[in-house]
C-alpha positions in Angstrom: -12.5 -16.9 -3.3 -8.9 -17.5 -2.3 -7.5 -15.1 0.4 -4.4 -14.8 2.5 -2.7 -12.2 4.7 0.9 -10.9 4.2 2.8 -9.4 7.0 5.0 -6.5 5.8 7.7 -4.8 7.9 7.5 -1.1 7.3 9.8 0.2 10.0 9.6 3.3 12.1 9.5 6.0 9.4 7.4 6.9 6.3 8.0 4.3 3.6 6.8 2.9 0.3 7.2 -0.9 0.2 7.0 -2.7 -3.2 4.8 -5.8 -2.7 4.4 -6.7 -6.4 6.4 -9.9 -6.2 4.4 -11.2 -3.2 1.1 -10.4 -5.0 2.4 -12.0 -8.2 3.3 -15.2 -6.3 -0.2 -15.2 -4.8 -1.9 -15.2 -8.2 0.6 -17.4 -10.0 -1.2 -20.3 -11.8 -4.7 -19.1 -10.8 -5.9 -18.3 -14.3 -8.1 -15.3 -15.0 -9.8 -13.1 -12.4 -9.3 -10.1 -10.1 -6.8 -9.7 -7.3 -7.9 -7.3 -4.5 -5.1 -5.9 -2.3 -6.4 -4.5 1.0 -4.6 -2.9 3.9 -6.8 -3.2 7.0 -5.3 -0.2 8.8 -6.5 3.4 9.3 -3.1 4.9 8.5 -1.8 3.1 5.4 -2.7 2.8 1.7 -2.0 0.9 -1.5 -0.5 2.8 -4.6 0.2 1.6 -8.1 3.3 3.5 -9.0 6.8 3.2 -10.6 9.5 2.3 -8.1 13.3 2.3 -8.3 13.6 5.5 -10.3 12.8 7.9 -7.4 9.0 8.0 -7.8 8.6 6.2 -4.4 10.7 8.9 -2.7 8.9 11.6 -4.7 5.5 10.3 -3.4 6.8 10.5 0.2 8.0 14.1 -0.5 4.6 15.0 -2.0 2.8 13.5 1.0 5.0 15.5 3.4 4.1 18.6 1.5 0.4 18.0 1.4 0.1 16.2 4.8 3.0 17.6 7.0 3.8 15.8 10.2 3.2 18.6 12.6 0.8 19.5 15.3 -2.0 21.1 13.1 -4.1 17.9 13.3 -6.9 17.4 15.8 -6.2 13.7 16.0 -3.2 13.9 18.3 -2.4 10.6 20.0 0.9 8.9 19.0 4.0 10.5 17.8 4.0 14.2 16.7 2.0 14.7 13.5 0.3 11.3 13.7 -3.0 12.9 12.8 -1.9 13.2 9.2 -1.4 9.4 9.1 -5.2 9.1 9.7 -5.9 11.4 6.7 -3.6 9.5 4.4 -6.2 6.9 3.3 -8.4 9.7 1.9 -5.5 10.4 -0.5 -4.1 6.9 -1.1 -6.9 4.4 -0.8 -6.3 1.3 1.4 -7.1 -1.0 -1.5 -6.5 -1.7 -5.2 -8.2 -4.3 -7.5 -6.2 -5.5 -10.5 -7.0 -7.8 -13.4 -5.2 -11.2 -13.5 -4.8 -12.9 -16.9 -3.5 -16.4 -17.1 -2.1 -16.2 -13.6 -0.3 -12.9 -14.1 -1.2 -9.5 -12.8 -2.0 -7.2 -15.8 0.3 -4.3 -14.8 1.9 -1.8 -17.1 5.6 -2.0 -17.8 6.6 0.4 -15.0 3.8 -0.2 -12.5 4.3 -1.8 -9.1 2.0 -2.5 -6.3 3.1 -0.6 -3.2 2.2 -0.4 0.5 2.4 3.3 1.5 2.8 3.8 5.3 3.6 7.1 6.9 2.9 5.9 10.4 6.2 5.1 12.2 4.3 4.0 15.3 3.4 0.6 13.7 6.4 -1.1 12.2 4.5 -4.1 10.8 1.4 -4.1 8.6 -1.0 -6.7 7.3 -2.0 -6.8 3.7 -5.0 -9.0 2.7 -4.8 -10.5 -0.8 -8.0 -11.9 -2.3 -8.4 -13.6 -5.7 -11.8 -13.9 -7.4 -11.7 -16.2 -10.3 -13.2 -15.0 -13.6 
């Protein structure tokens, strides 16, 4: 199995970062198999969504509606509302596995691989990419 870690700058506010190009570069020329994208953090997730047409902002709006950044959370260290960041991975899993065919990720036309991070307390995230040959 081939594996490497990406470092992704997410900044100090909730964000969706498209990492499709980085994942595509990782699997380029590797043939057929599966690529596993994993975020080893308790407050981030991986989503397969359309980007660039507003869906990424819509996702953040929906998360704010479902998981508001206020003081209702029992987990209270960090910035106000940080407890919701620890609930995020139950809604957006910290991983995704995708088929790779002939060295290319088999995504749909409008699908992108995105790191979703609502935790502004950690401005940099790690993403582990692993390729299992078929």
